[in-house]
Each structure stands twice: as C-alpha cells, then as structure tokens.
VOFI-715565 format. One line per 8 residues: their letters; for each residue x negated, y negated, z negated of N, C-alpha, C. Coordinates in nm, 4 decimals, always signed. Example, Ala and Ser with C-alpha at 12.3 -4.5 7.8 and 13.67 -1.06 7.14 Angstrom:
AS	-1.3190 +0.5690 -0.7800 -1.2300 +0.4500 -0.7800 -1.3200 +0.3300 -0.7800 | -1.2850 +0.2250 -0.7080 -1.3670 +0.1060 -0.7140 -1.2900 -0.0030 -0.7870
END
This chain:
MTIHEFGK	-8.0500 +1.3400 +6.0579 -8.1416 +1.3955 +6.1574 -8.1313 +1.3105 +6.2839 | -8.2427 +1.2513 +6.3245 -8.2465 +1.1738 +6.4474 -8.2747 +1.2686 +6.5641 | -8.1970 +1.2546 +6.6711 -8.2160 +1.3380 +6.7900 -8.2807 +1.2521 +6.8980 | -8.3947 +1.2946 +6.9478 -8.4636 +1.2246 +7.0569 -8.4341 +1.2976 +7.1877 | -8.3967 +1.2203 +7.2893 -8.3604 +1.2785 +7.4191 -8.4476 +1.2207 +7.5294 | -8.4854 +1.3065 +7.6204 -8.5650 +1.2664 +7.7367 -8.5102 +1.3399 +7.8593 | -8.5210 +1.2778 +7.9768 -8.4740 +1.3416 +8.1004 -8.3240 +1.3646 +8.1003 | -8.2499 +1.2672 +8.0499 -8.1042 +1.2818 +8.0367 -8.0344 +1.3081 +8.1702
ENKEVIVL	-8.0983 +1.2686 +8.2778 -8.0347 +1.2855 +8.4090 -8.0370 +1.4310 +8.4565 | -8.1144 +1.5147 +8.3909 -8.1270 +1.6546 +8.4319 -8.0200 +1.7412 +8.3660 | -7.9826 +1.8469 +8.4355 -7.8717 +1.9320 +8.3895 -7.9146 +2.0329 +8.2836 | -8.0262 +2.1043 +8.3091 -8.0664 +2.2102 +8.2168 -8.1238 +2.1526 +8.0877 | -8.0770 +2.2067 +7.9757 -8.1138 +2.1561 +7.8435 -8.2198 +2.2456 +7.7798 | -8.3253 +2.1828 +7.7297 -8.4261 +2.2518 +7.6481 -8.4302 +2.1831 +7.5125 | -8.4253 +2.2637 +7.4060 -8.4327 +2.2113 +7.2697 -8.5660 +2.2563 +7.2092 | -8.6425 +2.1610 +7.1562 -8.7721 +2.1886 +7.0945 -8.7649 +2.1524 +6.9464
VHPSIVMW	-8.7944 +2.2497 +6.8591 -8.7851 +2.2278 +6.7149 -8.9254 +2.2386 +6.6539 | -8.9680 +2.1312 +6.5902 -9.1070 +2.1205 +6.5428 -9.1329 +2.2010 +6.4160 | -9.2603 +2.2334 +6.3909 -9.2983 +2.3024 +6.2662 -9.3056 +2.2050 +6.1489 | -9.3430 +2.2581 +6.0320 -9.3572 +2.1736 +5.9133 -9.4887 +2.0953 +5.9192 | -9.4963 +1.9950 +5.8372 -9.6134 +1.9075 +5.8209 -9.6506 +1.8357 +5.9510 | -9.5548 +1.8215 +6.0391 -9.5679 +1.7345 +6.1566 -9.4330 +1.6655 +6.1768 | -9.4287 +1.5735 +6.2700 -9.3040 +1.5061 +6.3046 -9.2617 +1.5491 +6.4450 | -9.1523 +1.4930 +6.4919 -9.0999 +1.5296 +6.6228 -9.2004 +1.4995 +6.7348
DYFEYVIP	-9.2901 +1.4044 +6.7116 -9.3877 +1.3680 +6.8162 -9.4951 +1.4757 +6.8353 | -9.4836 +1.5845 +6.7617 -9.5669 +1.7043 +6.7838 -9.5636 +1.7451 +6.9311 | -9.4541 +1.7150 +6.9984 -9.4349 +1.7558 +7.1382 -9.4740 +1.6469 +7.2389 | -9.5460 +1.5433 +7.1940 -9.5719 +1.4284 +7.2808 -9.6440 +1.4643 +7.4117 | -9.7251 +1.5704 +7.4098 -9.8005 +1.6034 +7.5313 -9.7175 +1.6797 +7.6339 | -9.6130 +1.7486 +7.5891 -9.5307 +1.8247 +7.6854 -9.4095 +1.7461 +7.7338 | -9.3725 +1.6403 +7.6630 -9.2553 +1.5616 +7.7034 -9.2683 +1.5093 +7.8466 | -9.3813 +1.4438 +7.8843 -9.3903 +1.3910 +8.0219 -9.3808 +1.4997 +8.1290
LLEKKYHL	-9.4228 +1.6207 +8.0967 -9.4157 +1.7306 +8.1936 -9.2740 +1.7847 +8.2064 | -9.2079 +1.8051 +8.0933 -9.0770 +1.8706 +8.0941 -8.9615 +1.7779 +8.1294 | -8.9737 +1.6482 +8.0953 -8.8607 +1.5582 +8.1182 -8.8330 +1.5340 +8.2664 | -8.9271 +1.5709 +8.3534 -8.9047 +1.5548 +8.4978 -8.7995 +1.6530 +8.5490 | -8.7889 +1.7675 +8.4829 -8.7001 +1.8737 +8.5309 -8.5882 +1.9094 +8.4329 | -8.6091 +1.8797 +8.3033 -8.5137 +1.9233 +8.2011 -8.4643 +1.8077 +8.1156 | -8.3476 +1.8274 +8.0591 -8.2947 +1.7360 +7.9580 -8.3471 +1.7857 +7.8237 | -8.4417 +1.7132 +7.7679 -8.5073 +1.7547 +7.6440 -8.4355 +1.7001 +7.5217
IIPALPGY	-8.4131 +1.7884 +7.4261 -8.3563 +1.7517 +7.2971 -8.4606 +1.7861 +7.1923 | -8.5070 +1.6842 +7.1180 -8.6091 +1.7059 +7.0155 -8.5607 +1.6415 +6.8857 | -8.5120 +1.7244 +6.7916 -8.4674 +1.6672 +6.6645 -8.5844 +1.6336 +6.5724 | -8.5707 +1.5234 +6.5014 -8.6631 +1.4916 +6.3918 -8.5968 +1.5476 +6.2660 | -8.6503 +1.6551 +6.2134 -8.5843 +1.7270 +6.1051 -8.5837 +1.6461 +5.9755 | -8.4792 +1.6626 +5.8927 -8.4718 +1.5891 +5.7665 -8.5966 +1.6110 +5.6811 | -8.6419 +1.5021 +5.6210 -8.7632 +1.5071 +5.5405 -8.8879 +1.4780 +5.6219 | -8.8790 +1.5008 +5.7541 -8.9918 +1.4763 +5.8450 -8.9562 +1.3678 +5.9468
DPDREGDF	-8.8506 +1.2955 +5.9198 -8.7984 +1.1953 +6.0129 -8.8458 +1.0571 +5.9693 | -8.9370 +0.9941 +6.0444 -8.9876 +0.8633 +6.0033 -8.8831 +0.7523 +6.0125 | -8.7711 +0.7793 +6.0815 -8.6674 +0.6777 +6.0995 -8.5544 +0.6875 +5.9967 | -8.5565 +0.7934 +5.9142 -8.4499 +0.8113 +5.8155 -8.5061 +0.8614 +5.6838 | -8.4591 +0.8027 +5.5763 -8.4988 +0.8519 +5.4444 -8.4224 +0.9801 +5.4144 | -8.4793 +1.0620 +5.3310 -8.4119 +1.1858 +5.2927 -8.5105 +1.2998 +5.2849 | -8.4609 +1.4114 +5.2360 -8.5447 +1.5288 +5.2161 -8.4989 +1.6433 +5.3052 | -8.5872 +1.7389 +5.3229 -8.5515 +1.8619 +5.3921 -8.4346 +1.9251 +5.3173
TSVEEIAR	-8.3397 +1.9773 +5.3915 -8.2220 +2.0376 +5.3280 -8.2404 +2.1893 +5.3215 | -8.2086 +2.2583 +5.4295 -8.2278 +2.4032 +5.4356 -8.2237 +2.4462 +5.5813 | -8.2785 +2.5627 +5.6088 -8.2758 +2.6177 +5.7443 -8.1312 +2.6304 +5.7923 | -8.0447 +2.6843 +5.7058 -7.9053 +2.7057 +5.7442 -7.8344 +2.5736 +5.7764 | -7.8545 +2.4723 +5.6911 -7.7861 +2.3440 +5.7111 -7.8361 +2.2727 +5.8362 | -7.9663 +2.2759 +5.8590 -8.0221 +2.2094 +5.9776 -7.9761 +2.2803 +6.1049 | -7.9756 +2.4136 +6.1041 -7.9268 +2.4895 +6.2208 -7.7827 +2.4518 +6.2508 | -7.6993 +2.4456 +6.1473 -7.5574 +2.4123 +6.1660 -7.5414 +2.2700 +6.2187
ELENWLVA	-7.6194 +2.1760 +6.1639 -7.6105 +2.0367 +6.2084 -7.6516 +2.0229 +6.3553 | -7.7572 +2.0930 +6.3949 -7.8025 +2.0872 +6.5341 -7.7005 +2.1520 +6.6275 | -7.6450 +2.2642 +6.5855 -7.5404 +2.3309 +6.6648 -7.4199 +2.2384 +6.6835 | -7.3757 +2.1758 +6.5743 -7.2598 +2.0856 +6.5812 -7.2877 +1.9675 +6.6730 | -7.4111 +1.9152 +6.6672 -7.4469 +1.8018 +6.7531 -7.4426 +1.8439 +6.9005 | -7.5000 +1.9593 +6.9324 -7.5002 +2.0073 +7.0711 -7.3582 +2.0269 +7.1233 | -7.2721 +2.0867 +7.0419 -7.1326 +2.1096 +7.0831 -7.0613 +1.9756 +7.1014 | -7.0833 +1.8811 +7.0094 -7.0192 +1.7492 +7.0184 -7.0633 +1.6736 +7.1429
QDMKEVAC	-7.1865 +1.6976 +7.1880 -7.2389 +1.6315 +7.3083 -7.2051 +1.7102 +7.4357 | -7.1222 +1.8129 +7.4215 -7.0833 +1.9006 +7.5326 -7.2042 +1.9700 +7.5950 | -7.2997 +2.0060 +7.5100 -7.4168 +2.0826 +7.5535 -7.4067 +2.2227 +7.4928 | -7.3035 +2.2930 +7.5311 -7.2794 +2.4255 +7.4727 -7.3701 +2.5315 +7.5328 | -7.4375 +2.4979 +7.6439 -7.5313 +2.5928 +7.7049 -7.6719 +2.5342 +7.7011 | -7.7637 +2.6101 +7.6429 -7.9032 +2.5671 +7.6295 -7.9896 +2.6618 +7.7115 | -8.0655 +2.6060 +7.8070 -8.1506 +2.6898 +7.8933 -8.2605 +2.7571 +7.8128 | -8.3198 +2.6829 +7.7171 -8.4240 +2.7408 +7.6315 -8.4248 +2.6690 +7.4972
LYGCSMGG	-8.4297 +2.7484 +7.3912 -8.4407 +2.6983 +7.2551 -8.5758 +2.7443 +7.2014 | -8.6638 +2.6477 +7.1701 -8.7997 +2.6781 +7.1240 -8.8196 +2.6224 +6.9839 | -8.8835 +2.7035 +6.8978 -8.9188 +2.6547 +6.7651 -9.0490 +2.7166 +6.7189 | -9.1324 +2.6343 +6.6563 -9.2622 +2.6803 +6.6069 -9.2610 +2.6815 +6.4539 | -9.3051 +2.7924 +6.3946 -9.3166 +2.8076 +6.2496 -9.1840 +2.7748 +6.1805 | -9.1747 +2.6630 +6.1072 -9.0490 +2.6231 +6.0460 -8.9400 +2.6103 +6.1522 | -8.9762 +2.5539 +6.2671 -8.8805 +2.5421 +6.3777 -8.8333 +2.6777 +6.4257 | -8.9226 +2.7772 +6.4187 -8.8849 +2.9130 +6.4561 -8.7813 +2.9718 +6.3617
SIVTRMLA	-8.7879 +2.9339 +6.2344 -8.6850 +2.9764 +6.1381 -8.5483 +2.9230 +6.1796 | -8.5456 +2.7978 +6.2217 -8.4196 +2.7356 +6.2627 -8.3671 +2.8010 +6.3898 | -8.4568 +2.8332 +6.4843 -8.4163 +2.9050 +6.6060 -8.3573 +3.0409 +6.5694 | -8.4229 +3.1128 +6.4784 -8.3745 +3.2444 +6.4352 -8.2330 +3.2340 +6.3790 | -8.2105 +3.1345 +6.2943 -8.0779 +3.1176 +6.2341 -7.9745 +3.0773 +6.3399 | -8.0135 +2.9925 +6.4348 -7.9202 +2.9529 +6.5414 -7.8830 +3.0717 +6.6293 | -7.9782 +3.1603 +6.6548 -7.9471 +3.2810 +6.7321 -7.8458 +3.3664 +6.6564 | -7.8632 +3.3774 +6.5256 -7.7709 +3.4570 +6.4440 -7.6326 +3.3921 +6.4367
DNAVDIQR	-7.6283 +3.2590 +6.4325 -7.4989 +3.1885 +6.4282 -7.4196 +3.2077 +6.5570 | -7.4924 +3.2119 +6.6705 -7.4295 +3.2348 +6.8018 -7.3219 +3.1300 +6.8331 | -7.3435 +3.0068 +6.7844 -7.2454 +2.9002 +6.8053 -7.2662 +2.8268 +6.9367 | -7.3856 +2.8420 +6.9954 -7.4204 +2.7766 +7.1207 -7.4674 +2.8860 +7.2171 | -7.4373 +2.8686 +7.3451 -7.4799 +2.9660 +7.4463 -7.6277 +2.9423 +7.4785 | -7.7147 +3.0204 +7.4166 -7.8591 +3.0069 +7.4355 -7.9035 +3.1098 +7.5390 | -7.9561 +3.0607 +7.6514 -7.9980 +3.1500 +7.7594 -8.1310 +3.2205 +7.7286 | -8.2258 +3.1429 +7.6727 -8.3580 +3.1958 +7.6380 -8.4000 +3.1340 +7.5058
AVIDGGVT	-8.4746 +3.2118 +7.4278 -8.5246 +3.1597 +7.3006 -8.6698 +3.2012 +7.2831 | -8.7491 +3.1085 +7.2307 -8.8888 +3.1370 +7.1978 -8.9093 +3.1026 +7.0511 | -8.9485 +3.2038 +6.9731 -8.9792 +3.1863 +6.8317 -9.1312 +3.1962 +6.8213 | -9.1963 +3.0812 +6.8067 -9.3421 +3.0725 +6.8117 -9.3971 +3.0813 +6.6689 | -9.4360 +3.2033 +6.6279 -9.4859 +3.2227 +6.4924 -9.3833 +3.1840 +6.3870 | -9.2569 +3.2032 +6.4181 -9.1490 +3.1628 +6.3294 -9.1502 +3.2387 +6.1973 | -9.1157 +3.1675 +6.0907 -9.1081 +3.2284 +5.9584 -8.9725 +3.2967 +5.9464 | -8.9740 +3.4227 +5.9079 -8.8495 +3.4967 +5.8855 -8.8378 +3.5270 +5.7368
PYQYPWII	-8.7154 +3.5506 +5.6879 -8.6978 +3.5708 +5.5419 -8.7801 +3.6883 +5.4902 | -8.8468 +3.6644 +5.3776 -8.9240 +3.7713 +5.3153 -8.8324 +3.8823 +5.2660 | -8.8832 +4.0036 +5.2673 -8.8080 +4.1192 +5.2200 -8.8563 +4.1643 +5.0814 | -8.9300 +4.0777 +5.0133 -8.9828 +4.1094 +4.8810 -8.8788 +4.0828 +4.7725 | -8.8999 +4.1362 +4.6517 -8.8125 +4.1007 +4.5389 -8.8185 +3.9505 +4.5120 | -8.7099 +3.8977 +4.4552 -8.6946 +3.7541 +4.4334 -8.8136 +3.6944 +4.3584 | -8.8621 +3.7599 +4.2549 -8.9702 +3.7041 +4.1731 -9.0984 +3.6863 +4.2545 | -9.1244 +3.7773 +4.3462 -9.2446 +3.7648 +4.4309 -9.2301 +3.6469 +4.5263
TRFIAIKD	-9.1097 +3.6281 +4.5810 -9.0895 +3.5140 +4.6718 -9.1077 +3.3816 +4.5980 | -9.0761 +3.3787 +4.4667 -9.0987 +3.2569 +4.3872 -9.2473 +3.2267 +4.3781 | -9.3276 +3.3285 +4.3519 -9.4725 +3.3082 +4.3408 -9.5313 +3.2611 +4.4744 | -9.4834 +3.3174 +4.5843 -9.5325 +3.2760 +4.7171 -9.4966 +3.1300 +4.7429 | -9.3721 +3.0921 +4.7100 -9.3285 +2.9536 +4.7323 -9.4102 +2.8570 +4.6466 | -9.4375 +2.8944 +4.5220 -9.5180 +2.8086 +4.4335 -9.6595 +2.7927 +4.4881 | -9.7186 +2.9039 +4.5328 -9.8543 +2.8980 +4.5898 -9.8585 +2.8050 +4.7116 | -9.7616 +2.8240 +4.8041 -9.7562 +2.7410 +4.9253 -9.7348 +2.5943 +4.8898
FLLIYSGK	-9.6444 +2.5689 +4.7941 -9.6161 +2.4317 +4.7530 -9.7420 +2.3651 +4.6976 | -9.8124 +2.4342 +4.6065 -9.9312 +2.3762 +4.5442 -10.0407 +2.3469 +4.6459 | -10.0540 +2.4354 +4.7440 -10.1553 +2.4163 +4.8482 -10.1273 +2.2888 +4.9283 | -10.0028 +2.2733 +4.9733 -9.9684 +2.1564 +5.0549 -9.9617 +2.0295 +4.9696 | -9.9089 +2.0407 +4.8476 -9.8977 +1.9220 +4.7624 -10.0354 +1.8689 +4.7247 | -10.1327 +1.9586 +4.7075 -10.2690 +1.9119 +4.6790 -10.3235 +1.8336 +4.7986 | -10.2874 +1.8746 +4.9205 -10.3254 +1.7986 +5.0396 -10.2605 +1.6615 +5.0410 | -10.1368 +1.6541 +4.9934 -10.0668 +1.5250 +4.9843 -10.1385 +1.4322 +4.8868
LGGVDLLE	-10.1771 +1.4865 +4.7706 -10.2443 +1.4052 +4.6690 -10.3853 +1.3656 +4.7118 | -10.4544 +1.4581 +4.7806 -10.5947 +1.4342 +4.8162 -10.6153 +1.3493 +4.9393 | -10.5148 +1.3422 +5.0263 -10.5234 +1.2595 +5.1462 -10.6309 +1.3047 +5.2433 | -10.6799 +1.2093 +5.3226 -10.7767 +1.2381 +5.4287 -10.9038 +1.3023 +5.3732 | -10.9536 +1.2527 +5.2599 -11.0800 +1.3040 +5.2043 -11.0721 +1.4540 +5.1767 | -10.9624 +1.4979 +5.1145 -10.9478 +1.6398 +5.0828 -10.9294 +1.7225 +5.2097 | -10.8508 +1.6704 +5.3036 -10.8270 +1.7442 +5.4282 -10.9558 +1.7603 +5.5083 | -11.0413 +1.6579 +5.5054 -11.1702 +1.6674 +5.5752 -11.2566 +1.7782 +5.5155
KAFATDEL	-11.2503 +1.7932 +5.3833 -11.3284 +1.8985 +5.3178 -11.2668 +2.0361 +5.3417 | -11.1351 +2.0410 +5.3521 -11.0644 +2.1691 +5.3646 -11.0740 +2.2284 +5.5050 | -11.0853 +2.1427 +5.6066 -11.0861 +2.1914 +5.7446 -11.2170 +2.1563 +5.8132 | -11.2736 +2.2562 +5.8788 -11.3954 +2.2325 +5.9577 -11.3581 +2.1470 +6.0788 | -11.4536 +2.0692 +6.1262 -11.4253 +1.9804 +6.2392 -11.3927 +2.0564 +6.3677 | -11.4335 +2.1840 +6.3759 -11.3985 +2.2597 +6.4968 -11.2550 +2.3126 +6.4894 | -11.1930 +2.3091 +6.3705 -11.0533 +2.3508 +6.3562 -10.9599 +2.2344 +6.3880 | -10.9890 +2.1192 +6.3290 -10.9065 +2.0003 +6.3479 -10.9961 +1.8810 +6.3794
SQNDIEYA	-10.9498 +1.7982 +6.4726 -11.0240 +1.6756 +6.5028 -10.9961 +1.5719 +6.3940 | -11.0721 +1.4650 +6.3954 -11.0503 +1.3562 +6.2992 -10.9092 +1.3001 +6.3145 | -10.8627 +1.2866 +6.4397 -10.7266 +1.2376 +6.4647 -10.6222 +1.3315 +6.4059 | -10.6455 +1.4630 +6.4202 -10.5523 +1.5615 +6.3637 -10.5449 +1.5489 +6.2118 | -10.6599 +1.5328 +6.1492 -10.6653 +1.5212 +6.0032 -10.5935 +1.3939 +5.9570 | -10.6155 +1.2846 +6.0272 -10.5498 +1.1588 +5.9911 -10.3987 +1.1682 +6.0120 | -10.3572 +1.2387 +6.1182 -10.2138 +1.2584 +6.1448 -10.1514 +1.3407 +6.0320 | -10.2166 +1.4514 +5.9934 -10.1649 +1.5362 +5.8852 -10.1548 +1.4575 +5.7552
AKVLDMIS	-10.2557 +1.3751 +5.7256 -10.2536 +1.2935 +5.6038 -10.1380 +1.1947 +5.6071 | -10.1113 +1.1371 +5.7241 -9.9997 +1.0426 +5.7398 -9.8658 +1.1112 +5.7137 | -9.8483 +1.2319 +5.7689 -9.7232 +1.3060 +5.7481 -9.7094 +1.3452 +5.6014 | -9.8171 +1.3954 +5.5406 -9.8123 +1.4352 +5.3999 -9.7805 +1.3160 +5.3097 | -9.8309 +1.1997 +5.3457 -9.8020 +1.0793 +5.2685 -9.6542 +1.0424 +5.2798 | -9.5931 +1.0687 +5.3963 -9.4535 +1.0324 +5.4210 -9.3557 +1.1270 +5.3516 | -9.3842 +1.2577 +5.3540 -9.2864 +1.3542 +5.3025 -9.2918 +1.3624 +5.1500 | -9.1793 +1.4003 +5.0925 -9.1694 +1.4070 +4.9465 -9.2074 +1.5459 +4.8957
AKTIWRTF	-9.2307 +1.5523 +4.7650 -9.2563 +1.6819 +4.7010 -9.1352 +1.7731 +4.7175 | -9.0151 +1.7154 +4.7110 -8.8925 +1.7944 +4.7287 -8.8868 +1.8553 +4.8687 | -8.9271 +1.7781 +4.9697 -8.9296 +1.8302 +5.1072 -9.0285 +1.9451 +5.1198 | -9.1456 +1.9298 +5.0595 -9.2457 +2.0368 +5.0661 -9.1903 +2.1636 +5.0016 | -9.1329 +2.1500 +4.8820 -9.0787 +2.2671 +4.8125 -8.9667 +2.3326 +4.8935 | -8.8707 +2.2517 +4.9371 -8.7565 +2.3073 +5.0101 -8.7985 +2.3714 +5.1424 | -8.8980 +2.3147 +5.2068 -8.9457 +2.3725 +5.3330 -8.9887 +2.5168 +5.3122 | -9.0769 +2.5386 +5.2156 -9.1274 +2.6750 +5.1943 -9.0211 +2.7661 +5.1345
DSCNNFSM	-8.9465 +2.7145 +5.0380 -8.8443 +2.7975 +4.9746 -8.7391 +2.8410 +5.0759 | -8.6947 +2.7480 +5.1590 -8.5892 +2.7800 +5.2545 -8.6400 +2.8658 +5.3705 | -8.7548 +2.8306 +5.4266 -8.8074 +2.9086 +5.5405 -8.8400 +3.0524 +5.5004 | -8.8843 +3.0713 +5.3776 -8.9192 +3.2061 +5.3310 -8.7984 +3.2890 +5.2895 | -8.6866 +3.2215 +5.2624 -8.5735 +3.2921 +5.2003 -8.4368 +3.2587 +5.2595 | -8.4328 +3.2012 +5.3808 -8.3013 +3.1632 +5.4342 -8.2144 +3.2869 +5.4590 | -8.0840 +3.2635 +5.4534 -7.9899 +3.3755 +5.4655 -7.9670 +3.4115 +5.6121 | -7.9423 +3.5384 +5.6340 -7.9055 +3.5905 +5.7661 -7.7859 +3.6827 +5.7473
PQEIHTDC	-7.6981 +3.6908 +5.8485 -7.5837 +3.7817 +5.8370 -7.6305 +3.9270 +5.8258 | -7.5492 +4.0097 +5.7606 -7.5796 +4.1531 +5.7501 -7.5909 +4.2158 +5.8883 | -7.4977 +4.1819 +5.9746 -7.4988 +4.2313 +6.1125 -7.5135 +4.1114 +6.2038 | -7.6145 +4.1158 +6.2874 -7.6426 +4.0009 +6.3752 -7.5988 +4.0322 +6.5168 | -7.5213 +3.9376 +6.5719 -7.4837 +3.9475 +6.7128 -7.5206 +3.8160 +6.7796 | -7.5996 +3.8234 +6.8840 -7.6317 +3.7042 +6.9623 -7.6118 +3.7370 +7.1093 | -7.5625 +3.6383 +7.1836 -7.5430 +3.6573 +7.3276 -7.6703 +3.6266 +7.4061 | -7.7733 +3.5766 +7.3380 -7.8993 +3.5447 +7.4059 -7.9667 +3.6735 +7.4511
KRIEYWVA	-7.9949 +3.6821 +7.5791 -8.0514 +3.8058 +7.6365 -8.2035 +3.8028 +7.6482 | -8.2622 +3.6841 +7.6394 -8.4080 +3.6730 +7.6562 -8.4667 +3.6026 +7.5343 | -8.5238 +3.6831 +7.4452 -8.5838 +3.6299 +7.3224 -8.7292 +3.6757 +7.3164 | -8.8192 +3.5799 +7.2966 -8.9611 +3.6138 +7.2789 -9.0065 +3.5648 +7.1422 | -9.0856 +3.6487 +7.0757 -9.1495 +3.6094 +6.9496 -9.2987 +3.6022 +6.9767 | -9.3555 +3.4831 +6.9656 -9.4983 +3.4643 +6.9918 -9.5742 +3.4715 +6.8605 | -9.6829 +3.5489 +6.8606 -9.7659 +3.5588 +6.7400 -9.9122 +3.5673 +6.7825 | -9.9992 +3.5084 +6.7016 -10.1426 +3.5106 +6.7322 -10.2203 +3.5038 +6.6023
E	-10.3477 +3.5374 +6.6097 -10.4329 +3.5268 +6.4910 -10.4530 +3.3794 +6.4580
END
C-alpha cells in the first residue's frame, strides 16, 4: 500500500480513504484546499495502487496495515478519518479496532457487513462481481452505453475504464466479498466521539 502525503508541515492529520473502482487520485480536487491547513494521508489501497502490483486483500487487513503505519509514523491522533463506500468499510473497521486516537470520523455511504444468511451474501457478491467484471471486459464502449452522459462525463467514463483495465478479477471479487462480509467484534468500543454516516439517494 503506497501512502501519499501532503501538507506535511501541518500538525493536524486527516486520513482520506478512497472508494472502489477509483484510485487515490479520487481526492485530487480537495488536496490543494486541505493541504494548506492539514497533514493529509491518502493511501492507495492494494489492488487499486498504480505504483504497486497486487490484489485487494481484505477490509480487516487494510485497516490493520493503515493503523500500523500511522502508529509507526507517530501519528497516533487523527483529527478526521474519512472513507467513501469501500473506504467507509475500512473506516468502520478502524473505529472498531480503536488502535488509533480518531477525533472525528466520516463514513460516506460506507458498506457495512450484511446481516443476511451466508448463501444470500454469496449471490449478492456474484451479482456485484459480474456487473463490474462486465464493465472491465467491455471497456469504454460498454460504460458509455451503461451510463447516461448526465450521470458521468466522458472523462469520468474514460477514468473508470482505465481503473477497470488496471484492476484484476481477484481484486473485484475480494472488494465486494470483503466489504459486504468483513468481521466486526461482538462488542464494539471506540473512543471516537464524533462519528457521522453520510447517505444519499
């Protein structure tokens, strides 16, 4: 996992965790705004890292790796931990681990473990995998047909096709399987006092 840092001279740490089917540069528009005041930490998650070969591992493993990195860098206090969708799953697991002092957390449409029987979660994971894998096989042409131009711009479609071309089938499968079914402790204790869950249509 490659860690990108901006605004290193600033004291307060903000960690931004990207969703699936994008790369760490998902945050390119907010970096210039936030790096003036905050020390930004933006991990390129395994399987979505253009600088490293490898596949997505699991929500639990990525959360642990990020926690260990923060502690090793003496960043035991995080002013805000933000994650969108898949990134929100990692934020949820980090809150449950309570290994880092997180002051505020934002889970932006984060995926939480399904409460369905195991067999149903398998069918959901297969459906999600087939949907995204067909986008990988079809490339830009299929994505253009699948999304109206008012939903995604041409640049957005080309970016998604580039990411889908880069990631492996194993990464796609593990992303959905892990985000839908990651483990959580029976009893959760977190010291984070300010947690927001953002959801929208």
